[in-house]
C-alpha positions as CSV (number, residue, x, y, z in Angstrom):
1,M,-22.6,-28.6,63.7
2,K,-26.1,-26.8,63.0
3,R,-27.7,-26.5,66.1
4,G,-31.4,-26.8,64.5
5,L,-33.3,-27.1,61.2
6,D,-35.5,-25.0,59.2
7,A,-39.0,-26.7,60.0
8,V,-42.5,-26.6,58.6
9,W,-45.4,-28.5,60.1
10,M,-47.8,-29.2,57.7
11,R,-50.9,-30.8,57.5
12,G,-51.9,-32.6,54.0
13,G,-55.0,-34.5,53.7
14,T,-56.0,-36.2,56.6
15,S,-52.5,-36.2,58.1
16,K,-49.8,-34.3,59.2
17,G,-45.9,-34.3,59.1
18,L,-42.5,-32.6,59.6
19,F,-41.2,-31.3,56.3
20,L,-37.0,-30.3,56.1
21,R,-34.9,-29.8,53.5
22,A,-32.5,-33.1,52.7
23,E,-29.5,-30.5,52.4
24,D,-30.3,-29.4,56.0
25,V,-30.5,-33.4,57.3
26,R,-27.3,-34.0,55.2
27,A,-25.5,-31.7,56.6
28,V,-26.5,-32.9,60.5
29,A,-26.5,-36.9,59.7
30,G,-24.1,-36.9,56.4
31,D,-24.8,-39.6,54.2
32,D,-25.6,-42.4,56.6
33,P,-29.4,-43.7,56.3
34,Q,-29.2,-44.9,60.1
35,A,-28.1,-41.7,61.6
36,R,-30.8,-39.8,59.1
37,D,-33.3,-42.1,60.3
38,A,-32.1,-41.9,63.6
39,L,-32.1,-38.2,63.7
40,L,-35.5,-38.1,62.1
41,A,-37.3,-40.4,64.6
42,R,-35.7,-38.2,67.6
43,L,-37.5,-35.2,66.5
44,L,-40.8,-37.0,66.0
45,G,-40.1,-38.3,69.9
46,S,-39.6,-41.6,69.0
47,P,-38.4,-43.9,70.2
48,D,-41.2,-44.0,72.9
49,P,-41.9,-46.8,74.9
50,Y,-45.1,-44.9,76.1
51,G,-46.6,-44.4,72.6
52,R,-46.8,-40.8,73.4
53,Q,-43.9,-39.0,71.7
54,T,-44.5,-36.7,73.8
55,D,-40.5,-35.1,73.7
56,G,-41.3,-34.7,70.0
57,V,-43.1,-32.8,67.7
58,G,-44.5,-35.5,66.7
59,G,-48.7,-36.5,67.0
60,A,-48.4,-40.0,68.5
61,T,-50.9,-41.5,65.6
62,S,-49.8,-43.1,62.6
63,S,-51.4,-40.2,60.8
64,T,-49.0,-37.7,62.5
65,S,-45.9,-39.2,62.6
66,K,-44.4,-38.9,59.1
67,V,-41.3,-36.6,57.8
68,V,-41.0,-35.7,54.2
69,L,-37.4,-34.4,53.3
70,L,-37.5,-32.1,50.2
71,S,-34.8,-31.0,47.8
72,R,-34.4,-29.3,43.5
73,S,-34.5,-31.9,41.6
74,T,-32.2,-32.7,39.4
75,R,-34.5,-34.6,36.8
76,G,-35.4,-32.9,33.5
77,D,-39.3,-33.8,34.2
78,A,-39.5,-32.9,37.8
79,D,-38.9,-29.6,40.1
80,I,-39.0,-31.0,43.6
81,D,-37.5,-34.6,44.6
82,Y,-39.3,-35.2,47.9
83,W,-38.4,-38.5,50.5
84,F,-41.2,-39.9,52.8
85,G,-40.9,-41.6,56.1
86,Q,-43.2,-43.4,58.6
87,V,-42.1,-43.4,61.7
88,D,-42.8,-46.3,64.3
89,I,-44.0,-44.5,67.4
90,A,-42.8,-47.1,70.1
91,G,-40.0,-48.7,68.0
92,G,-38.4,-45.1,66.3
93,R,-37.6,-47.5,63.0
94,I,-38.5,-45.5,59.8
95,D,-39.9,-47.1,57.2
96,A,-39.5,-45.8,53.7
97,S,-41.3,-48.4,51.0
98,G,-44.0,-46.1,50.4
99,N,-45.2,-42.7,50.0
100,C,-48.1,-40.9,52.0
101,G,-50.6,-39.5,49.4
102,N,-52.4,-37.4,51.7
103,L,-48.7,-35.8,52.8
104,S,-48.6,-35.6,49.1
105,A,-50.5,-32.5,48.7
106,A,-48.6,-30.6,51.2
107,V,-45.3,-31.3,49.2
108,G,-45.7,-28.4,46.7
109,P,-46.7,-25.6,49.2
110,A,-44.0,-27.0,51.8
111,A,-41.3,-26.5,48.6
112,L,-42.2,-22.9,48.7
113,W,-42.3,-22.1,52.8
114,L,-38.6,-23.9,52.4
115,G,-37.3,-21.9,49.6
116,L,-36.9,-24.6,47.3
117,A,-39.3,-23.0,44.5
118,Q,-40.3,-20.0,43.4
119,P,-43.2,-19.8,41.1
120,G,-45.4,-17.1,40.1
121,G,-48.6,-15.9,38.9
122,S,-52.3,-17.0,40.5
123,T,-51.6,-20.6,40.5
124,T,-48.8,-23.0,39.3
125,T,-48.1,-26.2,39.3
126,L,-45.1,-28.1,40.8
127,R,-43.2,-31.2,39.4
128,L,-43.2,-33.5,41.9
129,W,-40.6,-36.9,41.8
130,Q,-41.9,-39.5,44.6
131,L,-38.4,-40.6,45.3
132,N,-39.5,-43.9,47.4
133,L,-41.6,-45.2,44.5
134,Q,-40.0,-43.9,41.6
135,Q,-43.2,-41.4,40.8
136,R,-44.1,-38.2,39.2
137,I,-47.2,-36.4,40.9
138,D,-48.0,-33.0,39.4
139,A,-49.2,-30.6,42.2
140,R,-51.8,-27.6,41.0
141,F,-52.3,-24.9,43.6
142,A,-53.5,-21.4,43.8
143,L,-51.0,-18.5,45.4
144,D,-52.3,-15.3,47.3
145,A,-51.1,-11.9,45.9
146,D,-47.6,-12.3,47.3
147,G,-46.9,-15.2,45.5
148,R,-47.3,-17.6,48.4
149,P,-49.7,-20.4,48.6
150,E,-52.8,-19.3,49.1
151,E,-54.2,-21.1,52.5
152,R,-57.7,-19.9,52.6
153,G,-60.6,-21.7,50.5
154,A,-63.9,-23.3,50.7
155,F,-63.0,-27.0,49.8
156,A,-63.9,-29.6,52.6
157,E,-63.0,-33.2,53.0
158,D,-64.1,-35.4,55.1
159,G,-61.9,-36.0,58.0
160,V,-60.5,-32.2,58.4
161,P,-63.1,-30.3,60.1
162,F,-62.1,-26.8,58.7
163,A,-62.4,-25.9,54.8
164,S,-59.1,-25.1,53.0
165,V,-57.6,-24.4,49.3
166,E,-58.3,-27.2,46.8
167,I,-55.1,-28.6,46.0
168,G,-54.8,-31.0,42.8
169,L,-53.0,-34.1,42.4
170,R,-52.2,-35.8,39.2
171,Y,-50.4,-39.5,39.9
172,F,-48.7,-40.9,36.9
173,E,-47.5,-44.2,36.4
174,P,-44.7,-45.5,38.8
175,Q,-41.4,-46.4,37.6
176,G,-40.1,-48.5,40.5
177,G,-39.9,-51.4,38.7
178,L,-43.0,-53.8,40.4
179,P,-46.0,-53.9,37.4
180,L,-49.3,-52.9,38.5
181,L,-50.7,-56.4,39.3
182,P,-47.3,-58.2,40.3
183,S,-48.9,-61.5,40.3
184,G,-50.4,-61.2,36.7
185,R,-53.7,-61.2,38.3
186,V,-56.7,-59.6,39.3
187,L,-57.4,-62.0,41.6
188,D,-55.4,-64.0,43.9
189,R,-55.6,-66.4,46.9
190,L,-53.5,-66.5,49.4
191,A,-52.5,-68.7,52.1
192,L,-52.4,-67.8,55.9
193,P,-50.7,-69.5,58.3
194,D,-53.6,-71.0,60.2
195,G,-54.3,-73.2,57.2
196,T,-57.1,-70.9,55.7
197,T,-57.0,-69.0,52.6
198,I,-58.4,-66.2,51.4
199,E,-58.8,-64.0,48.0
200,A,-57.6,-60.8,47.6
201,T,-56.4,-58.1,44.4
202,L,-53.1,-57.0,44.8
203,L,-51.7,-54.2,43.1
204,T,-49.2,-51.4,43.3
205,A,-51.2,-48.1,42.6
206,G,-50.7,-45.5,45.1
207,N,-48.8,-47.8,47.5
208,P,-48.9,-51.5,47.1
209,S,-52.2,-52.7,48.4
210,V,-54.2,-55.6,49.6
211,I,-57.4,-55.5,49.2
212,V,-60.2,-57.9,50.5
213,R,-63.9,-58.5,51.0
214,A,-65.0,-57.5,54.1
215,V,-68.0,-60.3,54.4
216,D,-64.6,-62.5,54.3
217,L,-63.5,-61.3,57.4
218,G,-66.7,-61.2,58.8
219,L,-66.8,-57.4,58.7
220,D,-69.2,-55.0,56.4
221,A,-66.7,-52.3,55.9
222,S,-68.9,-50.0,58.0
223,E,-66.6,-50.3,61.1
224,A,-65.3,-47.5,63.6
225,A,-61.7,-47.6,65.0
226,P,-62.6,-48.8,68.8
227,R,-64.2,-51.8,66.7
228,I,-61.2,-52.6,65.0
229,D,-58.5,-51.6,67.2
230,A,-59.8,-53.2,70.0
231,D,-59.9,-56.9,68.3
232,A,-56.3,-58.4,68.5
233,E,-57.3,-61.6,67.0
234,L,-59.0,-59.7,64.2
235,L,-55.8,-57.3,64.1
236,A,-53.2,-60.6,63.9
237,R,-55.6,-62.1,60.6
238,L,-55.4,-58.5,59.1
239,E,-51.6,-58.8,59.3
240,A,-51.1,-62.3,58.3
241,I,-53.1,-61.2,55.1
242,R,-51.1,-58.2,54.3
243,A,-47.9,-59.9,55.2
244,A,-49.1,-62.9,52.7
245,G,-50.0,-60.3,50.2
246,A,-46.6,-58.9,50.6
247,V,-44.8,-62.3,49.9
248,A,-47.0,-62.8,47.0
249,M,-46.5,-59.7,45.8
250,G,-42.2,-60.0,45.6
251,L,-42.1,-57.0,48.2
252,A,-40.6,-59.6,50.9
253,T,-39.1,-63.5,51.1
254,S,-40.7,-64.4,54.2
255,A,-44.1,-63.1,56.3
256,E,-41.9,-62.6,59.2
257,Q,-40.0,-60.6,56.9
258,A,-42.9,-58.0,56.1
259,T,-44.0,-57.7,59.4
260,R,-40.5,-56.7,60.7
261,D,-39.2,-54.6,57.8
262,R,-42.4,-53.5,56.1
263,P,-45.1,-52.1,58.7
264,A,-46.2,-49.4,56.5
265,T,-46.4,-50.9,53.3
266,P,-48.2,-53.0,51.6
267,K,-51.8,-51.8,52.9
268,I,-54.4,-53.8,54.1
269,A,-58.1,-52.4,52.7
270,W,-61.0,-54.1,52.9
271,V,-64.3,-53.6,51.3
272,G,-68.4,-53.8,51.1
273,R,-71.1,-52.5,50.0
274,G,-73.0,-49.9,52.2
275,A,-76.7,-49.3,52.8
276,D,-77.2,-47.1,50.3
277,G,-75.4,-49.6,47.6
278,E,-72.1,-47.6,47.7
279,L,-68.4,-48.8,47.8
280,S,-67.8,-48.6,51.6
281,A,-63.8,-49.2,52.4
282,R,-61.7,-49.0,55.4
283,I,-57.9,-49.3,56.1
284,L,-55.3,-50.4,58.2
285,S,-52.2,-48.2,59.3
286,M,-49.6,-49.3,60.6
287,G,-51.7,-51.9,62.5
288,R,-54.5,-49.6,63.4
289,L,-57.8,-48.4,61.2
290,H,-56.9,-45.1,59.6
291,H,-59.7,-42.3,61.3
292,A,-60.4,-41.8,57.3
293,F,-58.4,-43.5,54.5
294,T,-54.8,-43.1,53.1
295,G,-54.4,-41.3,49.8
296,T,-52.8,-43.9,48.2
297,G,-55.1,-46.4,49.4
298,A,-57.7,-44.2,47.7
299,I,-56.3,-44.4,44.6
300,A,-55.5,-48.1,44.9
301,L,-59.7,-48.1,45.1
302,A,-60.0,-46.8,42.2
303,V,-57.6,-48.5,40.2
304,A,-59.0,-51.2,41.2
305,A,-62.6,-50.0,40.1
306,R,-61.3,-50.1,37.0
307,L,-60.0,-54.0,36.8
308,P,-63.0,-56.1,35.7
309,G,-62.7,-59.2,38.5
310,S,-61.3,-57.5,41.2
311,V,-63.1,-57.3,44.5
312,V,-64.1,-53.5,43.9
313,H,-65.1,-54.1,40.5
314,E,-67.3,-56.8,41.8
315,I,-69.0,-53.8,43.9
316,V,-69.1,-50.7,41.7
317,G,-69.0,-52.4,38.2
318,D,-68.5,-50.9,34.9
319,G,-69.5,-47.5,36.1
320,A,-67.8,-44.4,34.5
321,G,-66.1,-41.5,35.8
322,E,-65.0,-40.9,39.7
323,L,-64.9,-43.2,42.0
324,R,-66.9,-42.5,45.3
325,F,-67.0,-44.3,48.5
326,A,-67.3,-44.2,52.1
327,H,-64.7,-44.1,54.6
328,A,-64.5,-43.8,58.8
329,S,-64.5,-40.2,58.3
330,G,-67.5,-39.4,55.5
331,R,-66.6,-39.8,51.8
332,M,-63.9,-39.5,48.9
333,A,-64.1,-39.3,45.3
334,L,-60.9,-39.6,42.7
335,G,-60.9,-40.6,39.3
336,A,-58.2,-43.1,38.0
337,E,-57.4,-44.0,34.2
338,L,-56.3,-47.5,33.2
339,A,-54.6,-48.7,29.5
340,Q,-53.2,-52.2,28.3
341,R,-49.4,-52.7,27.5
342,D,-48.1,-55.6,25.9
343,G,-51.1,-57.3,27.5
344,R,-50.4,-56.1,31.0
345,W,-52.7,-53.3,33.2
346,I,-50.8,-50.1,33.3
347,M,-51.9,-47.1,35.6
348,V,-51.7,-44.1,33.2
349,A,-52.9,-41.4,35.9
350,S,-54.9,-40.6,39.0
351,E,-56.7,-37.5,39.9
352,V,-57.4,-36.8,43.2
353,R,-58.4,-33.3,45.2
354,R,-57.2,-33.0,49.0
355,S,-56.0,-29.7,50.8
356,A,-53.2,-28.6,52.8
357,R,-52.2,-26.2,55.5
358,R,-48.9,-24.8,57.1
359,L,-49.7,-25.1,60.8
360,M,-46.1,-24.1,62.1
361,Q,-43.0,-22.9,60.5
362,G,-39.8,-21.9,62.2
363,W,-36.6,-23.3,63.5
364,L,-36.3,-26.7,65.4
365,P,-33.5,-27.3,67.6
366,L,-31.6,-30.2,67.3
367,T,-32.4,-32.6,70.6
368,P,-29.1,-34.9,72.2
369,R,-29.4,-38.2,70.9
């Protein structure tokens, strides 16, 4: 039996995660998903009732308790397949119902570091197949003189303290089965357990997402983490809205199931108009305010901005070009292209600019489970 796994610890966007070859994990855990998940969670240090992941490589936040498995693709339209798991810190359960848009920026470079791709030239484009959502993502990034991922650059992104090299990501229409607007509407009214209702835009761009107006929550989308994370009543209401959205989208049969089995998706975000008139947004990740904004959540905002009648379009209107919005750590800009097919809206593509860097590469010993 293998006593360790080749591993790369990568930053992608404003997240960090553990990147492994899928075949190496399979050699240890076999084909049993439960055995795989138990192994991966243990490597990160979960389950941990203290919430610190002290005995693993995880970072004890939702943005740093993530794992990605990579393999060479057998598809004709992709070079690399990758699977993403969000690891619950305390419970150790892995939610693989969605993708991490931030870590998507690290998949291409990680594939090179793990010997799964050998491109040449000064830049390369790797065609990635996102297994969780059945989605094609193209990653374009620079290489150094030795053909390795370039890690020095002047690209700055809010939420990351150091500049790095820019990585361009182009997301295409997911093939997972759900339409862009699962209900067929750009605005739905969700019934909550306390007898109240709230309007929301429900869509599957990036990750399945529930977007509501900040004002309907008594917020203004300028909140910082201490304000949100300390408000148990507000967090419970946000979870009730998120779970109701999951049921309305057909992702869960009950709110209880959504909370139990899909804590990572759908994401819930709220939007408002900032003091300068610009769109402002906040988003939860695993029940806590994200310190910046999720990459997939940003895609959902960009797509919603192109949908007349959505809670985002109400604020930004019909402006052309990239969507620019304020988040908890600064600002972000990205674009989305939509079209109508057979009377339904589809996401043709979304363009995102992020960065990534290898933080550690080595041999990760297997911990007794």
